[in-house]
C-alpha positions in Angstrom: 0.0 0.0 0.0 1.2 3.5 -0.9 0.1 6.1 1.7 -0.8 9.4 -0.1 0.1 12.3 2.0 -1.1 15.9 1.9 1.2 18.5 3.3 0.0 21.8 5.0 2.8 24.2 5.2 5.7 24.4 2.8 8.3 26.2 4.8 11.8 24.8 5.5 10.7 21.9 7.6 7.7 21.1 5.3 10.1 20.9 2.3 12.5 18.7 4.3 9.7 16.3 5.1 8.3 16.3 1.5 11.8 15.3 0.3 12.0 12.7 3.1 8.7 11.1 2.2 9.6 11.1 -1.5 13.2 9.9 -1.4 13.8 8.2 1.9 10.6 6.6 3.2 9.2 3.6 1.4 5.4 3.4 0.8 4.6 7.1 0.8 3.8 9.6 -1.9 3.1 13.3 -1.5 0.0 14.1 -3.5 -1.0 17.6 -2.4 0.6 20.7 -0.9 -0.6 24.0 0.4 1.0 27.1 2.0 -0.1 30.6 2.8 2.5 31.6 0.1 1.2 30.0 -3.1 4.6 30.4 -4.9 6.3 28.5 -2.0 3.7 25.7 -2.2 4.4 25.4 -6.0 8.1 25.3 -5.4 7.7 22.4 -3.0 5.1 20.5 -5.0 6.4 20.7 -8.5 9.5 18.5 -8.0 7.5 15.6 -6.5 4.5 15.9 -8.9 2.0 17.0 -6.2 -1.0 19.3 -6.8 -1.2 22.7 -5.1 -4.4 23.3 -3.3 -5.7 26.6 -1.9 -5.8 25.8 1.8 -5.6 23.1 4.5 -9.2 22.2 4.4 -8.9 21.4 0.6 -5.8 19.2 1.3 -7.6 17.3 4.0 -10.7 16.8 1.9 -8.9 15.7 -1.3 -9.8 12.2 -2.5 -6.1 11.4 -3.2 -5.0 12.2 0.3 -5.0 9.3 2.8 -3.0 11.1 5.6 -2.1 14.7 6.5 1.2 16.3 7.5 0.9 19.6 9.3 4.0 21.8 9.2 2.4 25.2 9.1 2.7 28.1 11.6 2.1 26.8 15.2 -1.1 28.8 15.9 -2.8 27.1 12.9 -2.0 23.6 14.0 -5.2 23.0 16.1 -7.5 24.0 13.3 -5.9 21.6 10.8 -5.6 18.7 13.2 -9.3 19.1 14.2 -10.3 19.1 10.5 -8.3 16.0 9.9 -10.0 14.2 12.8 -13.4 15.2 11.6 -12.5 13.7 8.2 -11.2 10.5 9.8 -7.7 10.9 8.4 -4.5 10.2 10.2 -2.6 13.4 10.9 1.1 14.0 11.8 1.5 17.4 13.4 4.9 18.9 14.0 5.2 20.4 17.5 3.4 22.1 19.0 0.2 20.2 18.8 -1.4 23.5 19.7 -0.2 26.7 21.3 -2.7 26.5 24.2 -3.8 23.8 26.6 -7.5 24.5 25.7 -6.9 23.8 22.0 -5.0 20.6 22.9 -7.9 19.4 25.0 -10.3 20.1 22.1 -8.2 17.8 20.0 -8.1 15.1 22.7 -11.9 15.3 23.0 -12.4 15.1 19.3 -10.1 12.1 18.9 -11.6 10.3 21.9 -15.1 10.9 20.4 -13.8 9.4 17.1 -12.8 6.3 19.0 -9.5 5.6 17.3 -6.1 7.2 17.4 -5.5 9.5 14.4 -3.0 12.1 15.8 0.8 11.8 16.0 3.0 14.7 17.3 6.5 15.3 15.9 8.7 14.6 18.8 11.6 12.9 16.9 13.9 12.2 19.8 11.9 9.1 20.7 13.2 7.8 17.4 16.9 8.5 18.0 19.0 5.4 18.4 20.8 6.7 21.4 17.7 7.7 23.3 16.1 4.3 22.4 19.1 2.6 23.9 18.8 4.8 27.0 15.2 3.8 27.4 16.0 0.1 27.0 18.5 0.3 29.9 16.2 2.2 32.2 13.3 -0.1 31.4 15.5 -3.2 32.0 16.2 -2.2 35.6 19.9 -2.4 35.2 20.5 0.9 37.0 17.7 0.4 39.5 15.0 3.0 40.0 15.9 6.4 38.4 16.6 9.1 41.0 18.1 12.1 39.1 18.4 13.1 35.4 21.0 15.6 34.2 20.4 17.2 30.8 21.8 19.9 28.5 20.5 21.4 25.3 23.1 23.7 23.7 23.0 25.6 20.5 25.9 27.6 19.1 23.9 30.8 18.5 20.3 31.9 17.9 18.9 34.8 15.9 17.7 38.1 17.5 14.1 37.0 17.0 14.7 34.2 19.6 13.1 35.3 23.0 13.5 34.1 26.5 10.3 32.1 26.6 11.4 30.2 23.5 14.0 28.4 25.7 11.0 26.4 27.1 8.5 26.6 24.3 10.8 25.8 21.3 14.0 24.3 22.8 13.3 22.5 26.1 10.0 21.1 24.8 12.0 18.2 23.2 13.5 17.3 26.6 10.1 17.6 28.2 8.6 15.0 25.9 11.5 12.6 25.8 12.0 12.6 29.6 8.4 11.8 30.2 8.8 8.9 27.7 12.2 7.7 29.1 11.0 7.7 32.7 7.3 6.6 32.0 6.5 9.4 34.5 4.8 12.7 34.6 6.3 16.1 35.3 4.4 17.8 38.2 6.4 21.0 38.8 8.9 23.3 37.2 11.3 26.0 38.2 13.8 28.2 36.3 17.0 29.5 37.6 19.0 32.1 35.6 22.7 32.1 36.3 25.1 34.8 35.1 24.1 35.6 31.5 26.5 35.0 28.7 27.8 38.2 27.0 27.4 36.3 23.7 23.7 37.1 23.4 21.2 39.8 22.4 20.5 42.0 25.4 16.8 40.9 25.7 17.6 37.2 26.1 18.0 35.4 29.4 20.7 32.8 28.5 21.6 30.3 29.8 18.6 29.0 31.8 18.6 26.1 34.2 15.2 24.3 34.4 14.4 22.1 37.3 11.6 19.6 37.1 10.1 17.1 39.5 8.1 14.1 38.5 5.2 12.3 40.1 7.5 9.5 41.3 9.9 12.0 42.8 12.7 12.0 40.2 14.5 15.3 40.0 15.6 16.6 36.6 18.0 19.5 35.8 18.1 20.8 32.3 20.6 23.4 31.1 19.4 25.3 28.1 22.2 27.4 26.6 21.4 28.6 23.2 24.6 30.8 22.6 27.2 28.3 23.7 29.3 29.1 20.6 31.1 25.8 20.2 28.4 23.6 18.7 25.0 21.8 18.9 25.3 19.6 22.0 22.6 17.3 23.5 23.4 15.6 26.8 21.3 13.3 29.0 22.4 11.2 32.0 20.1 9.2 34.2 21.3 8.3 37.7 19.7 5.3 39.3 20.0 3.4 42.6 22.5 1.0 41.2 24.2 2.8 38.3 23.8 5.4 35.6 23.3 5.5 31.9 24.4 8.3 29.6 23.2 9.3 26.1 26.0 8.6 23.6 27.4 11.4 21.5 27.0 11.0 17.7 29.7 8.8 16.2 32.8 10.8 15.2 36.4 9.9 14.5 39.1 11.1 16.8 42.0 12.9 15.1 45.4 13.1 16.6 47.7 15.7 15.1 50.0 18.6 16.2 50.0 17.4 19.8 46.2 17.3 20.1 43.4 14.8 20.0 40.2 16.3 18.4 36.7 15.0 17.9 34.2 17.0 15.8 31.1 18.5 17.4 28.0 18.9 15.3 26.8 22.5 14.8 23.1 22.1 14.1 20.1 19.9 15.0 19.5 18.9 11.4 22.6 16.7 11.3 22.2 15.5 14.9 18.7 14.1 14.4 18.4 13.4 10.6 18.3 9.6 11.2 15.7 10.1 13.9 13.5 12.1 11.5 13.8 9.3 8.9 12.9 6.6 11.4 10.0 8.7 12.7 8.4 9.0 9.3 9.1 5.4 8.3 7.3 4.1 11.4 4.4 6.6 10.9 3.8 5.5 7.3 4.2 1.8 8.3 1.6 2.2 11.1 -0.9 3.8 8.7 -0.3 1.3 6.0 -0.7 -1.6 8.5 -3.9 -0.5 10.4 -4.4 3.2 9.6 -3.4 4.1 13.1 -0.2 6.0 14.3 1.8 4.6 17.2 4.1 7.5 18.1 3.7 10.5 20.4 0.0 11.0 20.9 -2.3 14.0 21.3 -2.0 13.5 25.1 1.8 13.9 24.8 1.2 17.0 22.8 -1.1 18.4 25.5 1.4 17.5 28.3 4.3 19.2 26.5 2.2 22.4 25.9 1.1 22.5 29.6 4.6 21.9 31.0 6.4 24.3 28.8 3.8 27.0 29.5 4.2 26.4 33.2 8.0 26.7 32.7 7.6 30.1 31.0 5.5 31.2 34.0 8.2 29.9 36.4 10.8 32.0 34.5 8.7 35.1 34.6 7.6 34.7 38.3 10.7 33.2 39.9 8.5 30.6 41.6 8.1 26.9 41.5 5.0 26.3 39.4 2.8 23.2 39.5 2.0 21.9 36.0 -1.6 20.9 37.0 -2.1 18.4 34.1 -5.6 16.9 33.8 -5.9 13.2 34.6 -4.8 11.1 31.6 -7.8 9.6 29.9 -8.1 5.8 29.6 -8.1 6.3 25.8 -4.4 7.3 26.1 -3.4 4.6 28.6 -4.6 6.4 31.8 -6.5 4.9 34.7 -10.0 3.8 33.7 
């Protein structure tokens, strides 16, 4: 079976995914594209032989679209996801699922009423080989019960348009999701500490930030978000358990010895770091739809949790207080208590 995909949003990430679905993923074909910029939609659609449609509703309704990929501007996500659910079509939505908790809950209610999972949210770290090995070790019990997790998310630089709240909403959101998944636990409170600010930043930006999370089972997590670290794109994660620890491996890179030094390359952007994870993510999404028309990756509930927790983290940054996340009880539909 070939899954015919309609794409809503033809910006940089939309174009990347169109190429991925066309040239890397087996069993998928992009058949329709739309974007608020018609010329940009045409530029993305023409090389893959897809039609350009006027808007997201038209893409979702198209007879030759079996599944929908939403890569448009974040505030439009909820509208497109809800329309796809109403049409009964699987929908992959890049993060965020929605920009407010209220819209996330509307999506959860709509999907629950439909009675079958349709929504997957684009948290690609769950598909990274290193994170999957990390989870296998934690789940196996080899390090005992997790007690502490140390994380870092470092970017070399960010543009002037990057604001302090984006450290949580756009950057730490990936750790928030993958840590919930790794620990099979929920984050119940958040706090932000701001150390001495780097001089290598725009004046309006609080950087670095240290985010402190507590889970329902009492695990303490510290996350350093440093988006002007200068030296590279560096993702670190170490889980400390009662009987040992496990650390996320760095990407494979040769060590070079010359001129009295031993050097190993550090990646400089997230594209190179997680390219394989993106490919695996879409392979598994397409395979799940082809097999039983149902996605198996991060759910609408995961999208809701990420939005609530990152919003609470912004509040913690602005207030200086510890903020409870106040998540709703997880519905049985998403594996919660009946």
